[in-house]
C-alpha positions, 0 to 999 in steps of 0.5 A, spaced: 525 496 517 533 495 519 534 501 514 529 505 518 523 506 513 516 505 517 511 501 514 504 500 516 504 493 517 510 488 516 513 481 517 520 482 517 521 474 517 518 474 510 520 481 508 512 482 506 509 489 508 502 492 507 502 499 506 495 503 506 495 509 502 490 514 504 489 521 500 495 524 501 499 518 497 496 521 491 496 527 486 490 530 485 488 529 477 482 531 473 476 526 473 477 520 477 484 519 475 489 518 481 496 518 481 501 515 486 505 521 488 513 521 488 514 520 495 510 514 495 513 511 489 520 512 491 519 509 498 515 503 494 521 502 489 526 503 495 523 497 499 523 493 493 530 494 491 531 492 498 528 485 497 521 487 500 514 485 497 509 491 498 502 490 498 498 497 497 491 498 499 489 504 496 484 508 500 479 509 495 478 501 493 478 500 501 472 505 502 468 502 496 468 495 500 461 494 503 462 490 509 468 486 513 467 480 509 468 484 503 474 487 506 477 480 508 476 477 501 480 483 498 486 483 503 486 475 501 486 476 494 492 481 495 496 477 499 495 471 494 
């Protein structure tokens, strides 16, 4: 971004971005609960305030997809 924020994938013309959130983006909680960490949450809020639309792809949702067709369908549903 012009503000020097890094993005995994970005389309600056439309100010849309995809962030792939790996395990380091989440706090460890009891059970299966996953909570986004403060750094990731802050960056997401900042980008939003700057006018960006950010789509987050959590690693545990991506890893649960069984093949390329499921991955493509997942991404299409997130973008629309």
